[in-house]
N, CA, C and O atoms as a GROMACS GRO file, in nm:
protein
  548
    1MET      N    1  -1.606   2.514   1.417
    1MET     CA    2  -1.660   2.391   1.458
    1MET      C    3  -1.794   2.362   1.389
    1MET      O    4  -1.832   2.246   1.376
    2LYS      N    5  -1.870   2.473   1.341
    2LYS     CA    6  -1.975   2.452   1.294
    2LYS      C    7  -2.003   2.360   1.159
    2LYS      O    8  -2.104   2.300   1.122
    3SER      N    9  -1.859   2.375   1.096
    3SER     CA   10  -1.855   2.334   0.941
    3SER      C   11  -1.792   2.186   0.977
    3SER      O   12  -1.773   2.121   0.875
    4ILE      N   13  -1.762   2.130   1.075
    4ILE     CA   14  -1.730   1.997   1.061
    4ILE      C   15  -1.813   1.911   1.055
    4ILE      O   16  -1.920   1.919   1.116
    5ASN      N   17  -1.780   1.813   0.982
    5ASN     CA   18  -1.862   1.702   0.954
    5ASN      C   19  -1.838   1.581   1.070
    5ASN      O   20  -1.741   1.505   1.068
    6TRP      N   21  -1.943   1.580   1.167
    6TRP     CA   22  -1.962   1.542   1.292
    6TRP      C   23  -1.982   1.392   1.271
    6TRP      O   24  -1.929   1.308   1.343
    7LEU      N   25  -2.068   1.362   1.158
    7LEU     CA   26  -2.091   1.226   1.149
    7LEU      C   27  -1.948   1.176   1.083
    7LEU      O   28  -1.887   1.079   1.128
    8GLY      N   29  -1.916   1.233   1.002
    8GLY     CA   30  -1.788   1.155   0.931
    8GLY      C   31  -1.681   1.162   1.049
    8GLY      O   32  -1.605   1.066   1.067
    9LEU      N   33  -1.678   1.245   1.107
    9LEU     CA   34  -1.548   1.250   1.205
    9LEU      C   35  -1.590   1.137   1.345
    9LEU      O   36  -1.509   1.053   1.383
   10VAL      N   37  -1.701   1.149   1.398
   10VAL     CA   38  -1.751   1.039   1.482
   10VAL      C   39  -1.706   0.868   1.425
   10VAL      O   40  -1.642   0.785   1.489
   11ALA      N   41  -1.764   0.852   1.284
   11ALA     CA   42  -1.743   0.740   1.204
   11ALA      C   43  -1.593   0.706   1.196
   11ALA      O   44  -1.548   0.599   1.237
   12ALA      N   45  -1.511   0.812   1.138
   12ALA     CA   46  -1.372   0.769   1.113
   12ALA      C   47  -1.301   0.749   1.267
   12ALA      O   48  -1.226   0.653   1.280
   13LEU      N   49  -1.320   0.817   1.356
   13LEU     CA   50  -1.276   0.779   1.487
   13LEU      C   51  -1.283   0.660   1.560
   13LEU      O   52  -1.198   0.626   1.642
   14VAL      N   53  -1.405   0.582   1.523
   14VAL     CA   54  -1.462   0.476   1.575
   14VAL      C   55  -1.376   0.372   1.498
   14VAL      O   56  -1.318   0.281   1.557
   15VAL      N   57  -1.373   0.388   1.372
   15VAL     CA   58  -1.344   0.274   1.273
   15VAL      C   59  -1.179   0.303   1.299
   15VAL      O   60  -1.102   0.207   1.291
   16GLY      N   61  -1.135   0.421   1.325
   16GLY     CA   62  -0.960   0.410   1.355
   16GLY      C   63  -0.939   0.349   1.482
   16GLY      O   64  -0.837   0.284   1.502
   17GLN      N   65  -1.019   0.362   1.564
   17GLN     CA   66  -0.999   0.280   1.693
   17GLN      C   67  -1.005   0.150   1.675
   17GLN      O   68  -0.915   0.078   1.719
   18ILE      N   69  -1.096   0.106   1.618
   18ILE     CA   70  -1.124  -0.034   1.580
   18ILE      C   71  -0.995  -0.108   1.502
   18ILE      O   72  -0.951  -0.218   1.533
   19ILE      N   73  -0.948  -0.026   1.402
   19ILE     CA   74  -0.816  -0.073   1.346
   19ILE      C   75  -0.704  -0.080   1.410
   19ILE      O   76  -0.613  -0.159   1.388
   20GLY      N   77  -0.708   0.029   1.519
   20GLY     CA   78  -0.580   0.032   1.594
   20GLY      C   79  -0.577  -0.104   1.675
   20GLY      O   80  -0.474  -0.169   1.692
   21ILE      N   81  -0.708  -0.143   1.725
   21ILE     CA   82  -0.710  -0.225   1.845
   21ILE      C   83  -0.659  -0.369   1.745
   21ILE      O   84  -0.550  -0.418   1.773
   22VAL      N   85  -0.721  -0.416   1.657
   22VAL     CA   86  -0.691  -0.496   1.559
   22VAL      C   87  -0.539  -0.503   1.526
   22VAL      O   88  -0.467  -0.596   1.564
   23TRP      N   89  -0.490  -0.386   1.446
   23TRP     CA   90  -0.353  -0.382   1.396
   23TRP      C   91  -0.238  -0.386   1.501
   23TRP      O   92  -0.127  -0.426   1.464
   24TYR      N   93  -0.253  -0.357   1.595
   24TYR     CA   94  -0.168  -0.350   1.725
   24TYR      C   95  -0.195  -0.470   1.801
   24TYR      O   96  -0.103  -0.546   1.829
   25GLY      N   97  -0.332  -0.496   1.842
   25GLY     CA   98  -0.347  -0.602   1.950
   25GLY      C   99  -0.372  -0.728   1.897
   25GLY      O  100  -0.408  -0.819   1.971
   26THR      N  101  -0.354  -0.747   1.762
   26THR     CA  102  -0.385  -0.894   1.700
   26THR      C  103  -0.292  -0.900   1.597
   26THR      O  104  -0.189  -0.959   1.628
   27VAL      N  105  -0.299  -0.846   1.458
   27VAL     CA  106  -0.224  -0.865   1.367
   27VAL      C  107  -0.059  -0.834   1.380
   27VAL      O  108   0.036  -0.895   1.331
   28PHE      N  109  -0.062  -0.738   1.450
   28PHE     CA  110   0.115  -0.706   1.455
   28PHE      C  111   0.150  -0.696   1.615
   28PHE      O  112   0.240  -0.625   1.659
   29SER      N  113   0.078  -0.765   1.682
   29SER     CA  114   0.106  -0.760   1.836
   29SER      C  115   0.241  -0.832   1.868
   29SER      O  116   0.316  -0.780   1.951
   30ASP      N  117   0.267  -0.922   1.820
   30ASP     CA  118   0.401  -0.973   1.847
   30ASP      C  119   0.487  -0.906   1.767
   30ASP      O  120   0.590  -0.870   1.825
   31ALA      N  121   0.481  -0.880   1.666
   31ALA     CA  122   0.610  -0.797   1.599
   31ALA      C  123   0.619  -0.638   1.622
   31ALA      O  124   0.720  -0.575   1.590
   32TRP      N  125   0.500  -0.577   1.682
   32TRP     CA  126   0.524  -0.459   1.728
   32TRP      C  127   0.582  -0.451   1.873
   32TRP      O  128   0.630  -0.348   1.921
   33MET      N  129   0.574  -0.566   1.936
   33MET     CA  130   0.618  -0.578   2.091
   33MET      C  131   0.767  -0.603   2.045
   33MET      O  132   0.846  -0.515   2.079
   34ALA      N  133   0.816  -0.703   1.977
   34ALA     CA  134   0.944  -0.734   1.938
   34ALA      C  135   1.010  -0.590   1.885
   34ALA      O  136   1.125  -0.559   1.918
   35ALA      N  137   0.947  -0.524   1.819
   35ALA     CA  138   1.013  -0.399   1.752
   35ALA      C  139   1.026  -0.309   1.858
   35ALA      O  140   1.138  -0.259   1.871
   36MET      N  141   0.931  -0.273   1.943
   36MET     CA  142   0.964  -0.201   2.049
   36MET      C  143   1.038  -0.245   2.181
   36MET      O  144   1.067  -0.171   2.275
   37GLU      N  145   1.064  -0.380   2.169
   37GLU     CA  146   1.153  -0.434   2.263
   37GLU      C  147   1.131  -0.440   2.403
   37GLU      O  148   1.207  -0.442   2.500
   38MET      N  149   0.980  -0.444   2.385
   38MET     CA  150   0.915  -0.459   2.532
   38MET      C  151   0.805  -0.606   2.557
   38MET      O  152   0.771  -0.678   2.464
   39THR      N  153   0.767  -0.627   2.688
   39THR     CA  154   0.707  -0.722   2.679
   39THR      C  155   0.529  -0.686   2.722
   39THR      O  156   0.504  -0.565   2.720
   40GLU      N  157   0.450  -0.746   2.746
   40GLU     CA  158   0.324  -0.727   2.768
   40GLU      C  159   0.343  -0.659   2.920
   40GLU      O  160   0.300  -0.547   2.948
   41ALA      N  161   0.398  -0.724   2.989
   41ALA     CA  162   0.406  -0.674   3.149
   41ALA      C  163   0.468  -0.553   3.126
   41ALA      O  164   0.416  -0.478   3.208
   42GLU      N  165   0.547  -0.493   3.066
   42GLU     CA  166   0.605  -0.355   3.072
   42GLU      C  167   0.467  -0.246   3.023
   42GLU      O  168   0.465  -0.127   3.051
   43PHE      N  169   0.365  -0.313   2.953
   43PHE     CA  170   0.306  -0.220   2.925
   43PHE      C  171   0.149  -0.179   3.014
   43PHE      O  172   0.059  -0.101   2.982
   44VAL      N  173   0.167  -0.273   3.144
   44VAL     CA  174   0.068  -0.260   3.220
   44VAL      C  175   0.097  -0.105   3.306
   44VAL      O  176   0.203  -0.065   3.355
   45GLY      N  177  -0.011  -0.051   3.302
   45GLY     CA  178  -0.013   0.084   3.376
   45GLY      C  179  -0.009   0.179   3.261
   45GLY      O  180  -0.026   0.297   3.293
   46THR      N  181   0.009   0.156   3.140
   46THR     CA  182   0.026   0.273   3.037
   46THR      C  183  -0.106   0.269   2.976
   46THR      O  184  -0.098   0.319   2.863
   47GLU      N  185  -0.207   0.237   2.999
   47GLU     CA  186  -0.343   0.233   2.923
   47GLU      C  187  -0.382   0.394   2.902
   47GLU      O  188  -0.437   0.434   2.800
   48TRP      N  189  -0.352   0.462   2.990
   48TRP     CA  190  -0.349   0.634   2.960
   48TRP      C  191  -0.323   0.670   2.830
   48TRP      O  192  -0.403   0.745   2.773
   49ARG      N  193  -0.198   0.619   2.756
   49ARG     CA  194  -0.130   0.624   2.630
   49ARG      C  195  -0.257   0.635   2.541
   49ARG      O  196  -0.269   0.727   2.460
   50MET      N  197  -0.368   0.525   2.561
   50MET     CA  198  -0.462   0.519   2.450
   50MET      C  199  -0.539   0.645   2.461
   50MET      O  200  -0.584   0.693   2.357
   51GLY      N  201  -0.560   0.701   2.569
   51GLY     CA  202  -0.650   0.837   2.563
   51GLY      C  203  -0.570   0.942   2.498
   51GLY      O  204  -0.624   1.034   2.437
   52LEU      N  205  -0.441   0.930   2.510
   52LEU     CA  206  -0.372   1.030   2.426
   52LEU      C  207  -0.377   1.020   2.289
   52LEU      O  208  -0.373   1.115   2.210
   53GLY      N  209  -0.387   0.868   2.255
   53GLY     CA  210  -0.382   0.829   2.120
   53GLY      C  211  -0.513   0.894   2.057
   53GLY      O  212  -0.512   0.941   1.943
   54PHE      N  213  -0.623   0.892   2.136
   54PHE     CA  214  -0.779   0.914   2.109
   54PHE      C  215  -0.787   1.072   2.074
   54PHE      O  216  -0.854   1.118   1.982
   55ILE      N  217  -0.719   1.138   2.152
   55ILE     CA  218  -0.716   1.272   2.119
   55ILE      C  219  -0.625   1.311   2.018
   55ILE      O  220  -0.651   1.422   1.971
   56ASN      N  221  -0.528   1.255   1.971
   56ASN     CA  222  -0.456   1.288   1.865
   56ASN      C  223  -0.507   1.253   1.729
   56ASN      O  224  -0.479   1.314   1.626
   57MET      N  225  -0.593   1.138   1.739
   57MET     CA  226  -0.686   1.109   1.654
   57MET      C  227  -0.799   1.193   1.621
   57MET      O  228  -0.831   1.212   1.503
   58VAL      N  229  -0.868   1.249   1.727
   58VAL     CA  230  -0.971   1.371   1.687
   58VAL      C  231  -0.878   1.508   1.617
   58VAL      O  232  -0.920   1.567   1.518
   59VAL      N  233  -0.770   1.538   1.674
   59VAL     CA  234  -0.695   1.640   1.616
   59VAL      C  235  -0.672   1.615   1.467
   59VAL      O  236  -0.699   1.710   1.393
   60ILE      N  237  -0.623   1.496   1.408
   60ILE     CA  238  -0.573   1.440   1.265
   60ILE      C  239  -0.706   1.473   1.190
   60ILE      O  240  -0.708   1.543   1.089
   61LEU      N  241  -0.832   1.409   1.257
   61LEU     CA  242  -0.940   1.419   1.185
   61LEU      C  243  -1.028   1.559   1.147
   61LEU      O  244  -1.089   1.578   1.041
   62ILE      N  245  -1.019   1.644   1.251
   62ILE     CA  246  -1.043   1.756   1.240
   62ILE      C  247  -0.967   1.841   1.139
   62ILE      O  248  -1.018   1.937   1.082
   63GLY      N  249  -0.858   1.805   1.123
   63GLY     CA  250  -0.731   1.882   1.019
   63GLY      C  251  -0.794   1.792   0.895
   63GLY      O  252  -0.840   1.867   0.809
   64LEU      N  253  -0.804   1.683   0.871
   64LEU     CA  254  -0.820   1.621   0.734
   64LEU      C  255  -0.980   1.673   0.696
   64LEU      O  256  -1.022   1.692   0.582
   65ASP      N  257  -1.054   1.689   0.814
   65ASP     CA  258  -1.187   1.735   0.751
   65ASP      C  259  -1.201   1.895   0.695
   65ASP      O  260  -1.284   1.925   0.609
   66TRP      N  261  -1.124   1.978   0.746
   66TRP     CA  262  -1.066   2.106   0.709
   66TRP      C  263  -1.032   2.093   0.552
   66TRP      O  264  -1.094   2.130   0.452
   67LEU      N  265  -0.917   2.030   0.570
   67LEU     CA  266  -0.836   2.012   0.436
   67LEU      C  267  -0.936   1.967   0.331
   67LEU      O  268  -0.952   2.037   0.232
   68ILE      N  269  -1.001   1.860   0.347
   68ILE     CA  270  -1.096   1.828   0.240
   68ILE      C  271  -1.196   1.902   0.209
   68ILE      O  272  -1.236   1.901   0.092
   69GLY      N  273  -1.253   1.975   0.299
   69GLY     CA  274  -1.369   2.119   0.274
   69GLY      C  275  -1.274   2.218   0.183
   69GLY      O  276  -1.313   2.285   0.087
   70ARG      N  277  -1.144   2.213   0.235
   70ARG     CA  278  -1.085   2.357   0.155
   70ARG      C  279  -1.056   2.299   0.007
   70ARG      O  280  -1.052   2.383  -0.083
   71LEU      N  281  -1.039   2.189  -0.021
   71LEU     CA  282  -0.993   2.141  -0.145
   71LEU      C  283  -1.134   2.094  -0.229
   71LEU      O  284  -1.132   2.051  -0.344
   72ASP      N  285  -1.241   2.108  -0.158
   72ASP     CA  286  -1.365   2.067  -0.187
   72ASP      C  287  -1.364   1.924  -0.272
   72ASP      O  288  -1.406   1.898  -0.385
   73ALA      N  289  -1.305   1.851  -0.180
   73ALA     CA  290  -1.316   1.690  -0.218
   73ALA      C  291  -1.437   1.636  -0.131
   73ALA      O  292  -1.406   1.548  -0.051
   74ARG      N  293  -1.554   1.671  -0.133
   74ARG     CA  294  -1.656   1.607  -0.024
   74ARG      C  295  -1.711   1.490  -0.090
   74ARG      O  296  -1.830   1.484  -0.121
   75SER      N  297  -1.623   1.390  -0.114
   75SER     CA  298  -1.676   1.255  -0.159
   75SER      C  299  -1.612   1.134  -0.124
   75SER      O  300  -1.496   1.153  -0.089
   76TRP      N  301  -1.644   1.034  -0.123
   76TRP     CA  302  -1.567   0.918  -0.064
   76TRP      C  303  -1.434   0.916  -0.135
   76TRP      O  304  -1.332   0.931  -0.067
   77VAL      N  305  -1.427   0.901  -0.244
   77VAL     CA  306  -1.295   0.925  -0.356
   77VAL      C  307  -1.205   1.038  -0.327
   77VAL      O  308  -1.084   1.034  -0.305
   78GLY      N  309  -1.278   1.128  -0.330
   78GLY     CA  310  -1.214   1.265  -0.300
   78GLY      C  311  -1.145   1.271  -0.151
   78GLY      O  312  -1.027   1.306  -0.143
   79GLY      N  313  -1.222   1.235  -0.028
   79GLY     CA  314  -1.176   1.234   0.070
   79GLY      C  315  -1.053   1.123   0.112
   79GLY      O  316  -0.968   1.156   0.195
   80ALA      N  317  -1.051   1.033   0.069
   80ALA     CA  318  -0.970   0.934   0.039
   80ALA      C  319  -0.836   0.973   0.004
   80ALA      O  320  -0.739   0.951   0.077
   81ARG      N  321  -0.829   1.046  -0.134
   81ARG     CA  322  -0.733   1.086  -0.188
   81ARG      C  323  -0.652   1.192  -0.140
   81ARG      O  324  -0.529   1.193  -0.151
   82VAL      N  325  -0.740   1.307  -0.070
   82VAL     CA  326  -0.671   1.419   0.013
   82VAL      C  327  -0.628   1.321   0.142
   82VAL      O  328  -0.508   1.329   0.169
   83ALA      N  329  -0.674   1.266   0.192
   83ALA     CA  330  -0.600   1.198   0.309
   83ALA      C  331  -0.480   1.117   0.287
   83ALA      O  332  -0.389   1.108   0.370
   84LEU      N  333  -0.481   1.058   0.169
   84LEU     CA  334  -0.349   0.951   0.128
   84LEU      C  335  -0.248   1.078   0.099
   84LEU      O  336  -0.135   1.060   0.145
   85ALA      N  337  -0.262   1.168   0.051
   85ALA     CA  338  -0.181   1.292   0.035
   85ALA      C  339  -0.125   1.331   0.144
   85ALA      O  340  -0.004   1.322   0.166
   86ALA      N  341  -0.221   1.383   0.230
   86ALA     CA  342  -0.176   1.439   0.371
   86ALA      C  343  -0.110   1.309   0.460
   86ALA      O  344  -0.043   1.340   0.558
   87CYS      N  345  -0.122   1.200   0.436
   87CYS     CA  346  -0.075   1.086   0.498
   87CYS      C  347   0.070   1.072   0.448
   87CYS      O  348   0.161   1.061   0.530
   88VAL      N  349   0.093   1.071   0.313
   88VAL     CA  350   0.227   1.053   0.261
   88VAL      C  351   0.313   1.172   0.258
   88VAL      O  352   0.435   1.161   0.245
   89PHE      N  353   0.254   1.286   0.270
   89PHE     CA  354   0.341   1.409   0.268
   89PHE      C  355   0.394   1.452   0.412
   89PHE      O  356   0.509   1.488   0.434
   90PHE      N  357   0.291   1.441   0.509
   90PHE     CA  358   0.326   1.451   0.636
   90PHE      C  359   0.324   1.341   0.746
   90PHE      O  360   0.428   1.325   0.810
   91ALA      N  361   0.236   1.279   0.766
   91ALA     CA  362   0.247   1.163   0.866
   91ALA      C  363   0.360   1.067   0.840
   91ALA      O  364   0.454   1.051   0.919
   92LEU      N  365   0.350   1.012   0.739
   92LEU     CA  366   0.442   0.912   0.705
   92LEU      C  367   0.604   0.976   0.716
   92LEU      O  368   0.699   0.905   0.746
   93THR      N  369   0.611   1.078   0.696
   93THR     CA  370   0.720   1.153   0.708
   93THR      C  371   0.781   1.210   0.834
   93THR      O  372   0.902   1.229   0.851
   94VAL      N  373   0.687   1.235   0.918
   94VAL     CA  374   0.742   1.250   1.051
   94VAL      C  375   0.732   1.103   1.117
   94VAL      O  376   0.813   1.095   1.210
   95VAL      N  377   0.676   1.013   1.103
   95VAL     CA  378   0.695   0.863   1.140
   95VAL      C  379   0.824   0.839   1.115
   95VAL      O  380   0.896   0.801   1.206
   96SER      N  381   0.878   0.861   0.975
   96SER     CA  382   1.004   0.816   0.954
   96SER      C  383   1.138   0.867   1.007
   96SER      O  384   1.248   0.813   0.992
   97LEU      N  385   1.103   1.001   1.085
   97LEU     CA  386   1.230   1.074   1.147
   97LEU      C  387   1.274   0.986   1.229
   97LEU      O  388   1.394   0.962   1.239
   98ASP      N  389   1.180   0.925   1.301
   98ASP     CA  390   1.258   0.828   1.439
   98ASP      C  391   1.373   0.738   1.346
   98ASP      O  392   1.492   0.736   1.376
   99TYR      N  393   1.324   0.673   1.244
   99TYR     CA  394   1.399   0.584   1.178
   99TYR      C  395   1.544   0.652   1.140
   99TYR      O  396   1.655   0.612   1.177
  100VAL      N  397   1.506   0.792   1.034
  100VAL     CA  398   1.604   0.855   0.999
  100VAL      C  399   1.741   0.911   1.082
  100VAL      O  400   1.856   0.911   1.038
  101TYR      N  401   1.702   0.951   1.193
  101TYR     CA  402   1.752   1.037   1.297
  101TYR      C  403   1.786   0.966   1.425
  101TYR      O  404   1.889   1.002   1.481
  102ALA      N  405   1.710   0.865   1.483
  102ALA     CA  406   1.701   0.834   1.608
  102ALA      C  407   1.744   0.665   1.592
  102ALA      O  408   1.709   0.593   1.686
  103ALA      N  409   1.805   0.611   1.495
  103ALA     CA  410   1.812   0.488   1.465
  103ALA      C  411   1.711   0.393   1.464
  103ALA      O  412   1.727   0.271   1.454
  104GLY      N  413   1.592   0.462   1.477
  104GLY     CA  414   1.464   0.354   1.482
  104GLY      C  415   1.460   0.229   1.420
  104GLY      O  416   1.536   0.194   1.330
  105ASN      N  417   1.375   0.165   1.466
  105ASN     CA  418   1.368   0.009   1.410
  105ASN      C  419   1.268   0.010   1.288
  105ASN      O  420   1.154   0.056   1.283
  106LEU      N  421   1.341  -0.053   1.191
  106LEU     CA  422   1.261  -0.042   1.052
  106LEU      C  423   1.119  -0.120   1.048
  106LEU      O  424   1.019  -0.077   0.991
  107PRO      N  425   1.128  -0.232   1.112
  107PRO     CA  426   0.974  -0.306   1.148
  107PRO      C  427   0.891  -0.207   1.195
  107PRO      O  428   0.792  -0.177   1.129
  108LEU      N  429   0.916  -0.153   1.295
  108LEU     CA  430   0.832  -0.051   1.358
  108LEU      C  431   0.789   0.058   1.269
  108LEU      O  432   0.671   0.091   1.278
  109LEU      N  433   0.865   0.122   1.182
  109LEU     CA  434   0.873   0.186   1.088
  109LEU      C  435   0.746   0.138   0.989
  109LEU      O  436   0.656   0.219   0.966
  110TRP      N  437   0.743   0.021   0.938
  110TRP     CA  438   0.660  -0.049   0.857
  110TRP      C  439   0.497  -0.093   0.903
  110TRP      O  440   0.396  -0.106   0.833
  111ILE      N  441   0.517  -0.108   1.040
  111ILE     CA  442   0.402  -0.113   1.127
  111ILE      C  443   0.341  -0.005   1.158
  111ILE      O  444   0.218  -0.003   1.150
  112ASP      N  445   0.389   0.074   1.188
  112ASP     CA  446   0.356   0.236   1.227
  112ASP      C  447   0.298   0.308   1.110
  112ASP      O  448   0.193   0.372   1.106
  113GLY      N  449   0.373   0.291   1.030
  113GLY     CA  450   0.325   0.366   0.876
  113GLY      C  451   0.214   0.287   0.822
  113GLY      O  452   0.128   0.338   0.750
  114GLY      N  453   0.216   0.164   0.856
  114GLY     CA  454   0.092   0.107   0.791
  114GLY      C  455  -0.054   0.172   0.849
  114GLY      O  456  -0.154   0.225   0.802
  115TYR      N  457  -0.007   0.137   0.971
  115TYR     CA  458  -0.153   0.186   1.046
  115TYR      C  459  -0.186   0.299   1.003
  115TYR      O  460  -0.299   0.311   0.955
  116GLN      N  461  -0.089   0.424   1.007
  116GLN     CA  462  -0.106   0.568   0.974
  116GLN      C  463  -0.181   0.563   0.829
  116GLN      O  464  -0.290   0.620   0.823
  117LEU      N  465  -0.136   0.506   0.725
  117LEU     CA  466  -0.174   0.475   0.598
  117LEU      C  467  -0.310   0.462   0.600
  117LEU      O  468  -0.378   0.557   0.561
  118LEU      N  469  -0.374   0.337   0.648
  118LEU     CA  470  -0.497   0.289   0.663
  118LEU      C  471  -0.563   0.356   0.737
  118LEU      O  472  -0.677   0.365   0.691
  119THR      N  473  -0.548   0.422   0.856
  119THR     CA  474  -0.644   0.526   0.922
  119THR      C  475  -0.679   0.658   0.819
  119THR      O  476  -0.789   0.698   0.779
  120TYR      N  477  -0.578   0.697   0.798
  120TYR     CA  478  -0.592   0.818   0.705
  120TYR      C  479  -0.679   0.804   0.611
  120TYR      O  480  -0.776   0.880   0.606
  121VAL      N  481  -0.659   0.702   0.516
  121VAL     CA  482  -0.720   0.690   0.397
  121VAL      C  483  -0.885   0.656   0.434
  121VAL      O  484  -0.971   0.734   0.395
  122ILE      N  485  -0.917   0.552   0.498
  122ILE     CA  486  -1.040   0.511   0.551
  122ILE      C  487  -1.121   0.630   0.606
  122ILE      O  488  -1.233   0.663   0.567
  123GLY      N  489  -1.039   0.694   0.715
  123GLY     CA  490  -1.094   0.845   0.785
  123GLY      C  491  -1.127   0.929   0.660
  123GLY      O  492  -1.244   0.962   0.641
  124GLY      N  493  -1.042   0.960   0.584
  124GLY     CA  494  -1.070   1.049   0.461
  124GLY      C  495  -1.180   1.003   0.388
  124GLY      O  496  -1.255   1.095   0.357
  125ALA      N  497  -1.208   0.913   0.357
  125ALA     CA  498  -1.306   0.854   0.292
  125ALA      C  499  -1.424   0.866   0.348
  125ALA      O  500  -1.516   0.904   0.275
  126LEU      N  501  -1.451   0.836   0.492
  126LEU     CA  502  -1.554   0.882   0.576
  126LEU      C  503  -1.586   1.030   0.585
  126LEU      O  504  -1.693   1.087   0.566
  127LEU      N  505  -1.489   1.070   0.613
  127LEU     CA  506  -1.521   1.234   0.620
  127LEU      C  507  -1.558   1.308   0.487
  127LEU      O  508  -1.622   1.414   0.488
  128GLY      N  509  -1.520   1.256   0.388
  128GLY     CA  510  -1.536   1.304   0.266
  128GLY      C  511  -1.708   1.272   0.197
  128GLY      O  512  -1.792   1.343   0.141
  129GLY      N  513  -1.702   1.163   0.228
  129GLY     CA  514  -1.834   1.068   0.168
  129GLY      C  515  -1.959   1.049   0.270
  129GLY      O  516  -2.077   1.042   0.235
  130LEU      N  517  -1.914   1.044   0.395
  130LEU     CA  518  -2.051   1.020   0.487
  130LEU      C  519  -2.078   1.170   0.535
  130LEU      O  520  -1.997   1.246   0.587
  131ARG      N  521  -2.225   1.193   0.502
  131ARG     CA  522  -2.272   1.303   0.550
  131ARG      C  523  -2.398   1.303   0.569
  131ARG      O  524  -2.467   1.223   0.505
  132LEU      N  525  -2.455   1.391   0.658
  132LEU     CA  526  -2.615   1.386   0.703
  132LEU      C  527  -2.701   1.460   0.572
  132LEU      O  528  -2.667   1.570   0.528
  133LYS      N  529  -2.774   1.412   0.538
  133LYS     CA  530  -2.833   1.459   0.413
  133LYS      C  531  -2.906   1.606   0.479
  133LYS      O  532  -2.949   1.632   0.591
  134ALA      N  533  -2.896   1.689   0.348
  134ALA     CA  534  -2.962   1.841   0.367
  134ALA      C  535  -3.103   1.820   0.378
  134ALA      O  536  -3.166   1.747   0.300
  135LYS      N  537  -3.166   1.896   0.495
  135LYS     CA  538  -3.294   1.940   0.517
  135LYS      C  539  -3.353   1.998   0.416
  135LYS      O  540  -3.319   2.105   0.366
  136ALA      N  541  -3.457   1.917   0.378
  136ALA     CA  542  -3.543   1.982   0.249
  136ALA      C  543  -3.619   2.121   0.270
  136ALA      O  544  -3.728   2.118   0.327
  137GLY      N  545  -3.573   2.224   0.231
  137GLY     CA  546  -3.661   2.338   0.261
  137GLY      C  547  -3.739   2.416   0.206
  137GLY      O  548  -3.796   2.503   0.271
   0.00000   0.00000   0.00000
């Protein structure tokens, strides 16, 4: 836990939450609800899911930070590249399983996959490039 880039992690977490609010709450709100086949009234009382999403994002960002460190990609571009690869090879493949095996909704795949791609790349860039300056010794 000592080697975690806490500044980058907190920044990526905040930015990721903002992206999620804008992505699902504004830009794709109607399309996402239609793809989920739900109404706003059906979401009442499910706010606790946002808490689980927050925890999920913390785990993802800790993993990305570990991977960025292991690959020595501690730069804005390096972090974004590692995160892009992790997203394409892991997150997007997992998201697509619902579509492949459970007759998932293609618009939902694009909406959720786009969110994953954006938050991974921006989060990776922040984890890779946003660092506290080392104290002069």
